[in-house]
C-alpha positions in Angstrom: 0.3 -0.1 -0.1 1.3 3.7 -1.1 0.1 6.6 0.7 0.4 10.2 -0.9 -0.8 13.4 -0.6 -2.4 14.7 -4.0 -3.6 18.3 -5.4 -6.8 18.0 -7.2 -7.8 22.1 -6.7 -9.9 21.8 -10.6 -12.4 21.2 -12.6 -10.0 19.5 -15.2 -7.9 18.2 -12.7 -10.1 15.9 -11.0 -11.6 14.3 -14.5 -7.5 13.9 -15.6 -7.0 12.4 -12.5 -9.9 10.2 -12.5 -9.6 8.9 -16.3 -5.5 7.8 -15.3 -6.1 5.5 -11.9 -9.8 3.9 -13.8 -6.4 2.0 -15.6 -5.7 -0.4 -12.8 -7.3 -2.9 -11.3 -6.6 -1.9 -7.3 -8.5 0.6 -5.1 -7.5 4.3 -4.6 -9.2 5.5 -1.4 -9.6 9.6 -0.9 -9.0 10.4 3.0 -10.1 14.1 4.3 -10.7 14.5 7.7 -13.2 11.5 8.5 -14.4 11.3 5.3 -13.5 8.2 2.7 -14.1 8.2 -0.9 -13.9 5.9 -3.4 -11.4 7.8 -5.5 -12.4 6.8 -8.6 -15.5 8.5 -8.3 -16.1 11.8 -9.2 -18.7 12.3 -7.4 -17.3 11.1 -4.7 -14.2 13.5 -4.6 -16.8 16.6 -5.3 -17.8 16.2 -1.7 -14.4 17.1 -0.6 -12.6 20.0 0.0 -10.4 20.6 -2.6 -8.9 23.4 -1.1 -6.4 21.8 0.6 -4.3 18.4 -0.3 -6.1 14.9 0.1 -4.9 11.5 1.6 -4.3 9.1 -1.6 -4.1 5.1 -0.3 -2.9 3.6 -3.0 -4.3 -0.9 -2.2 -1.3 -1.7 -5.1 -0.2 -5.1 -4.9 1.9 -4.0 -7.9 3.1 -2.1 -10.7 3.7 0.3 -8.3 6.0 2.0 -9.9 3.3 2.9 -12.9 0.9 4.5 -10.1 3.6 7.1 -9.7 4.3 7.5 -12.8 0.7 8.0 -13.1 0.0 10.5 -10.4 3.1 12.2 -11.1 1.3 15.7 -11.5 -1.3 15.4 -9.3 2.0 15.2 -6.0 2.0 18.0 -3.7 
């Protein structure tokens, strides 16, 4: 499992982020305060406070380098 902080401070960033991670079969969770949201859910992401960085938990057993390369533009 990988934990990083990301920034999704625009609508375009949210759309491109969701499109980028949906290619992977494992789970991605966004954690903001006490809320845990499926990171592949655009509606779920918009329910969070996007003005500050969000914790991303990646439940990956393999392809970790590939995942990090895909999410690199969103890292804080």
